[in-house]
C-alpha positions as CSV (number, residue, x, y, z in Angstrom):
1,X,8.7,6.7,16.2
2,X,6.2,6.4,13.2
3,X,6.4,3.2,12.1
4,X,6.3,2.2,7.4
5,X,4.3,-0.8,6.4
6,X,3.5,-2.0,3.6
7,X,0.1,-3.6,2.4
8,X,0.5,-4.6,-0.9
9,X,-1.8,-7.6,-2.9
10,X,0.6,-10.0,-4.6
11,X,0.1,-13.3,-6.7
12,X,1.7,-16.7,-5.1
13,X,4.6,-16.4,-7.6
14,X,5.4,-12.3,-6.3
15,X,4.2,-10.1,-9.0
16,X,2.5,-7.1,-7.7
17,X,0.9,-6.2,-11.3
18,X,0.3,-8.1,-14.6
19,X,3.1,-6.9,-17.8
20,X,1.1,-4.0,-18.3
21,X,0.1,-2.8,-15.1
22,X,-3.4,-5.1,-14.8
23,X,-4.6,-5.9,-11.3
24,X,-7.9,-7.7,-12.7
25,X,-6.5,-10.5,-11.1
26,X,-7.0,-9.6,-7.8
27,X,-9.3,-11.9,-6.2
28,X,-12.9,-10.0,-5.4
29,X,-13.4,-8.6,-1.9
30,X,-15.7,-10.5,-0.2
31,X,-17.0,-9.1,3.6
32,X,-14.6,-11.2,5.4
33,X,-11.5,-9.0,3.2
34,X,-14.0,-6.1,3.9
35,X,-13.9,-6.5,7.5
36,X,-10.6,-7.8,8.0
37,X,-9.8,-3.6,5.4
38,X,-11.6,-1.8,8.3
39,X,-9.8,-3.8,11.0
40,X,-6.5,-2.6,9.7
41,X,-7.1,0.9,8.5
42,X,-8.2,2.0,11.9
43,X,-4.5,2.2,12.7
44,X,-4.7,5.1,11.0
45,X,-1.6,7.3,9.9
46,X,0.0,8.5,6.7
47,X,-1.0,6.5,3.3
48,X,1.7,6.3,0.9
49,X,1.6,6.1,-2.7
50,X,3.1,6.0,-6.0
51,X,1.8,7.8,-9.0
52,X,-0.3,5.1,-10.6
53,X,-1.7,3.3,-7.3
54,X,-2.7,7.2,-6.0
55,X,-4.5,8.0,-9.5
56,X,-6.2,4.2,-9.3
57,X,-7.6,5.0,-5.5
58,X,-8.1,8.7,-6.3
59,X,-10.5,7.6,-8.8
60,X,-12.4,5.4,-7.2
61,X,-12.2,5.9,-3.3
62,X,-14.1,9.2,-2.9
63,X,-17.0,8.0,-5.4
64,X,-20.6,7.2,-3.9
65,X,-19.9,3.6,-5.4
66,X,-16.8,3.2,-2.9
67,X,-18.5,5.2,0.0
68,X,-21.7,2.5,-0.4
69,X,-19.6,-0.8,-0.6
70,X,-17.3,0.1,2.0
71,X,-18.1,3.2,4.0
72,X,-14.9,2.5,7.0
73,X,-12.4,2.0,4.4
74,X,-13.6,4.5,2.1
75,X,-14.0,6.9,5.2
76,X,-10.6,6.8,6.3
77,X,-8.6,6.1,3.1
78,X,-10.6,9.8,2.5
79,X,-9.3,11.2,5.5
80,X,-6.2,10.5,6.0
81,X,-3.0,12.4,5.3
82,X,-1.4,11.3,2.0
83,X,1.9,11.5,0.2
84,X,2.6,10.4,-3.5
85,X,6.4,9.7,-4.7
86,X,6.1,11.0,-8.0
87,X,9.2,12.5,-10.6
88,X,6.2,13.7,-12.8
89,X,3.2,14.4,-10.8
90,X,2.2,18.0,-10.2
91,X,1.1,19.3,-6.7
92,X,-2.3,18.2,-5.5
93,X,-4.1,21.2,-4.1
94,X,-6.9,20.0,-1.3
95,X,-10.1,19.8,-3.3
96,X,-13.7,17.8,-4.2
97,X,-11.3,15.2,-5.5
98,X,-8.8,13.2,-2.8
99,X,-8.7,15.2,0.3
100,X,-4.6,15.9,2.4
101,X,-2.6,14.7,-0.4
102,X,1.5,15.8,-0.9
103,X,3.6,15.5,-4.0
104,X,7.0,14.5,-3.2
105,X,9.3,14.2,-6.5
106,X,12.3,12.5,-4.7
107,X,13.1,9.4,-2.7
108,X,15.5,10.9,-0.1
109,X,15.9,8.8,2.5
110,X,17.3,11.1,5.4
111,X,14.2,13.3,5.1
112,X,12.0,10.1,5.1
113,X,13.6,9.2,8.4
114,X,13.3,12.7,10.0
115,X,9.4,12.0,8.8
116,X,9.1,8.4,10.8
117,X,10.5,10.7,13.4
118,X,8.9,13.9,14.1
119,X,5.2,13.2,12.6
120,X,3.2,11.4,15.2
121,X,2.1,8.1,13.7
122,X,2.6,5.6,11.5
123,X,2.8,5.3,7.4
124,X,1.4,2.6,5.4
125,X,2.1,2.0,1.6
126,X,-0.7,0.4,0.0
127,X,0.5,-1.2,-3.3
128,X,2.7,1.1,-5.1
129,X,5.6,-2.1,-5.9
130,X,7.8,0.4,-7.5
131,X,7.9,2.6,-4.0
132,X,8.0,-0.5,-1.8
133,X,11.8,-1.8,-4.0
134,X,13.4,2.0,-3.1
135,X,11.9,2.1,0.3
136,X,13.0,-1.2,0.9
137,X,16.6,-1.3,-0.6
138,X,17.1,2.0,2.0
139,X,16.0,0.0,4.8
140,X,13.2,2.3,5.5
141,X,10.1,-0.2,5.8
142,X,9.8,-1.6,9.5
143,X,6.9,-4.1,8.5
144,X,5.7,-6.3,5.2
145,X,1.6,-7.0,4.8
146,X,1.2,-9.4,1.7
147,X,-2.1,-10.3,0.8
148,X,-1.3,-13.0,-1.1
149,X,-3.7,-14.2,-4.0
150,X,-4.3,-17.0,-4.9
151,X,-3.1,-17.4,-8.7
152,X,0.1,-17.9,-10.3
153,X,0.9,-15.3,-13.3
154,X,4.0,-16.1,-14.7
155,X,5.2,-13.3,-16.0
156,X,4.4,-9.4,-14.5
157,X,5.9,-7.0,-12.8
158,X,7.9,-8.6,-10.0
159,X,7.1,-6.7,-6.2
160,X,10.8,-7.5,-5.2
161,X,12.6,-6.9,-8.3
162,X,16.5,-5.8,-7.3
163,X,15.4,-5.8,-3.5
164,X,18.7,-6.7,-2.0
165,X,18.5,-9.9,0.6
166,X,17.1,-9.7,3.7
167,X,15.8,-12.3,6.5
168,X,12.3,-11.7,7.2
169,X,10.1,-12.4,11.0
170,X,6.8,-13.5,10.5
171,X,4.5,-11.6,12.7
172,X,0.6,-12.4,11.7
173,X,-1.1,-14.9,9.4
174,X,-4.4,-14.8,8.6
175,X,-6.3,-17.4,6.1
176,X,-9.6,-16.4,4.5
177,X,-12.2,-18.0,3.4
178,X,-12.0,-17.6,-0.7
179,X,-8.6,-18.4,-0.7
180,X,-6.0,-15.5,0.1
181,X,-3.9,-15.6,2.7
182,X,-2.5,-11.9,5.0
183,X,0.7,-12.5,6.0
184,X,2.9,-9.6,8.1
185,X,6.6,-9.5,8.5
186,X,9.5,-7.5,10.1
187,X,13.2,-7.3,8.9
188,X,15.8,-9.2,11.4
């Protein structure tokens, strides 16, 4: 059975975006980050996004700049199958922008459980805080990967807004020279 995990940048106080969705506070990526991301991306699997994160990422990763700056991660992201959860987005046909994308209009827990059983491989939710919230409340996330940026925003879009309480076990932690800390947890 496939595993569903998250990879989300958060502030120390738990926000995944500023009040207007801004992410300009993310600590800039350095060589250590790039190596970590490339290694983490090797596990493959299907990428999951909400519409906002998908549109932001599909506007960057297929570009020559992204391919030049971070070729390993760009190759993996550009070739991986993708699912976008959005009530408003129209189906995406494979084309020159971002290949292997499927749009799903509704989060149905029984369908996601079936996907995890049927499809061979893992699922990674990239960013997409509102999708994380919905899937967490349905008990569909097997691991939470949080890249904690050394900043307190004080306000913004809280990652675990309205999520039911759950206990977590720390599986991994990685401290970066630039002040970021990656923590990986599983529900217990």
